[in-house]
C-alpha positions in Angstrom: -31.2 202.7 198.1 -32.9 200.8 201.0 -29.9 198.4 201.3 -27.4 201.3 202.0 -30.0 202.8 204.6 -30.0 199.4 206.5 -26.3 199.9 207.3 -26.5 203.8 207.6 -29.2 203.5 210.1 -26.7 201.8 212.6 -23.3 202.6 211.3 -22.7 206.0 212.9 -20.2 206.4 215.7 -21.0 208.1 218.9 -18.8 209.6 221.6 -19.0 207.6 225.0 -21.3 209.3 227.5 -19.2 210.9 230.2 -20.6 211.5 233.7 -17.7 213.9 234.6 -16.9 212.0 237.7 -16.3 208.8 239.5 -19.1 206.7 240.8 -22.4 207.6 239.3 -25.7 208.2 241.0 -29.1 207.1 240.3 -29.9 210.3 238.3 -27.0 209.8 236.0 -27.9 206.2 235.4 -31.5 207.2 234.6 -30.4 209.8 232.3 -28.2 207.4 230.4 -31.0 204.8 230.3 -33.4 207.4 228.9 -30.9 208.5 226.3 -30.2 204.9 225.2 -33.8 203.9 225.1 -34.8 207.0 223.0 -31.9 206.4 220.5 -32.9 202.6 220.2 -36.6 203.6 219.7 -35.6 206.2 216.9 -33.6 203.6 215.2 -36.1 201.0 215.6 -38.6 203.2 214.0 -36.3 204.2 211.2 -35.7 200.6 210.3 -39.3 199.7 210.6 -40.2 202.2 207.8 -37.8 200.8 205.3 -39.2 198.9 202.2 -38.2 195.3 201.6 -36.9 194.3 198.2 -39.3 192.9 195.7 -40.2 189.4 196.6 -38.2 186.9 194.6 -39.1 183.2 194.3 -36.3 180.5 194.2 -35.7 178.7 190.9 -37.7 175.6 190.5 -37.5 172.9 191.8 -36.1 174.4 195.1 -38.5 175.2 197.8 -37.9 177.5 200.9 -37.3 175.7 204.2 -40.0 176.6 206.6 -38.7 178.8 209.5 -35.4 179.4 207.6 -35.5 183.2 208.4 -35.3 182.6 212.1 -32.6 179.7 212.2 -29.1 178.9 211.2 -30.3 176.0 209.0 -30.7 175.5 205.3 -32.5 178.1 203.3 -33.5 176.0 200.3 -34.0 172.3 199.6 -34.8 170.0 196.8 -34.8 166.3 196.0 -32.7 164.9 193.2 -33.4 161.2 192.6 -32.8 159.8 196.0 -30.6 162.6 197.1 -31.7 165.5 199.3 -29.9 168.9 198.2 -29.8 171.6 201.0 -28.2 175.1 200.6 -27.2 177.3 203.5 -26.0 180.9 202.8 -24.3 183.8 204.4 -22.7 187.1 203.3 -19.3 187.1 201.8 -17.7 190.4 202.4 -14.4 191.5 200.5 -11.8 193.1 202.7 -12.1 196.4 200.9 -15.9 196.3 200.7 -17.2 199.7 202.1 -20.5 199.2 200.6 -23.7 197.7 202.2 -24.6 195.8 199.0 -24.6 192.1 199.3 -23.1 191.1 195.9 -21.0 188.2 197.1 -22.5 185.1 198.8 -20.9 182.2 200.4 -23.1 179.0 200.2 -22.7 175.6 201.6 -24.3 172.9 199.5 -25.2 169.6 201.3 -26.0 166.6 199.1 -27.0 163.6 201.2 -28.4 160.1 200.5 -30.6 158.1 203.0 -28.3 155.1 202.9 -25.1 157.1 203.6 -23.8 158.3 206.9 -21.9 161.1 205.3 -22.8 164.0 203.1 -21.1 165.5 200.1 -20.2 169.1 201.1 -19.4 171.9 198.6 -18.4 175.3 199.8 -18.9 177.8 197.1 -18.7 181.6 196.3 -21.9 182.7 194.5 -22.0 185.9 192.4 -24.7 187.2 190.1 -23.1 185.7 187.1 -20.9 182.9 188.4 -20.2 180.3 191.0 -17.1 179.1 192.2 -16.2 175.8 194.2 -13.8 176.6 197.1 -13.7 173.0 198.6 -15.3 169.5 198.3 -15.4 167.1 201.2 -17.2 164.3 202.9 -18.5 164.9 206.4 -20.9 163.5 208.8 -24.5 164.6 208.0 -25.2 168.1 209.2 -28.1 168.6 211.7 -30.6 171.4 211.4 -28.2 173.7 213.2 -26.5 174.7 210.0 -23.1 174.5 211.5 -20.4 172.3 209.8 -18.9 169.8 212.0 -15.1 170.0 212.4 -13.7 167.2 210.3 -11.7 164.5 212.4 -10.2 163.0 209.3 -8.7 163.8 206.0 -11.1 165.9 203.9 -9.3 165.7 200.5 -7.0 167.8 198.4 -7.2 171.5 197.8 -9.8 172.0 195.3 -7.8 174.5 193.2 -5.0 171.8 192.9 -7.2 169.2 191.4 -6.9 168.3 187.8 -8.9 170.7 185.5 -11.1 168.0 184.1 -12.1 166.9 187.8 -12.8 170.5 188.8 -15.1 170.8 185.7 -16.7 167.6 186.5 -17.5 168.7 190.1 -18.9 172.0 188.6 -21.2 169.8 186.3 -22.2 167.7 189.2 -23.6 170.5 191.2 -25.0 172.4 188.2 -27.1 169.3 187.4 -28.5 169.7 190.8 -29.6 173.3 190.0 -26.8 174.9 192.0 -25.7 177.8 189.9 -25.7 181.6 189.5 -29.7 181.4 189.1 -29.9 181.2 192.8 -28.2 184.4 193.5 -31.2 186.9 193.2 -33.3 185.0 195.5 -30.6 184.3 198.1 -29.5 188.0 198.0 -33.0 189.2 198.7 -33.5 186.5 201.3 -30.4 187.6 203.2 -31.5 191.5 203.0 -34.9 190.3 204.7 -33.1 188.2 207.4 -30.7 191.0 208.2 -33.6 193.4 208.5 -35.5 191.1 210.8 -32.4 190.5 213.0 -31.9 194.2 213.2 -35.5 194.9 214.4 -35.1 192.1 216.8 -31.9 193.4 218.2 -33.3 196.9 218.8 -36.4 195.6 220.4 -34.8 193.1 222.8 -32.1 195.6 223.6 -34.8 198.3 224.5 -36.7 195.8 226.7 -33.6 194.8 228.5 -32.6 198.5 229.2 -36.1 199.2 230.2 -36.2 196.3 232.5 -39.2 194.6 230.7 -39.6 191.1 229.7 -40.1 190.3 226.0 -43.6 189.3 225.1 -44.5 185.8 224.4 -43.0 184.8 220.9 -45.7 184.8 218.3 -45.6 181.7 215.7 -43.1 182.6 213.1 -44.5 183.6 209.7 -43.8 181.5 206.9 -40.8 182.3 204.6 -42.5 181.7 201.3 
């Protein structure tokens, strides 16, 4: 499958190039650069040929945040009454995960209100058939960077130690806002596309650097929808 090829294309180990001596001359340096550039180009072309997964739309009423593929900010956003609900996502890998499949996601749900200086933050594990809350806290409103601020005050008890009724109520709270396993298929496909784009960019910029060329002026980012 293409998701396995995505990792396989860059996952092989190579022995270090040895010059067989101390200080290298210009000829050796040129040979190393040529070898590396050829390898980068081959991998770039291999990745470029890969087919993307079928396009998946996010569950209504969530919409894709413009430019999300090229940023660390939120991926999805919706309004719920006077609230703004934003969802950030990253891959969650198990310690024994030797597969390239993205079957576990880590999402950060930000619920904010215009009249409040803090947001309600849920950190959750998202799977194809379930969603589990890891923590709930109040934190200063997150900017578009997508990175959580380190809290300087008490953030609340360990979620797993809360009363079962309260845990169930928090689950109902985010489910009412559309945060559930129905988001998985879209976020999974979105992450594959983002990782593919990042790989393409990495091979291209690395090759330009080794070759001593400046990157071309960035073109306007394509929409993510």
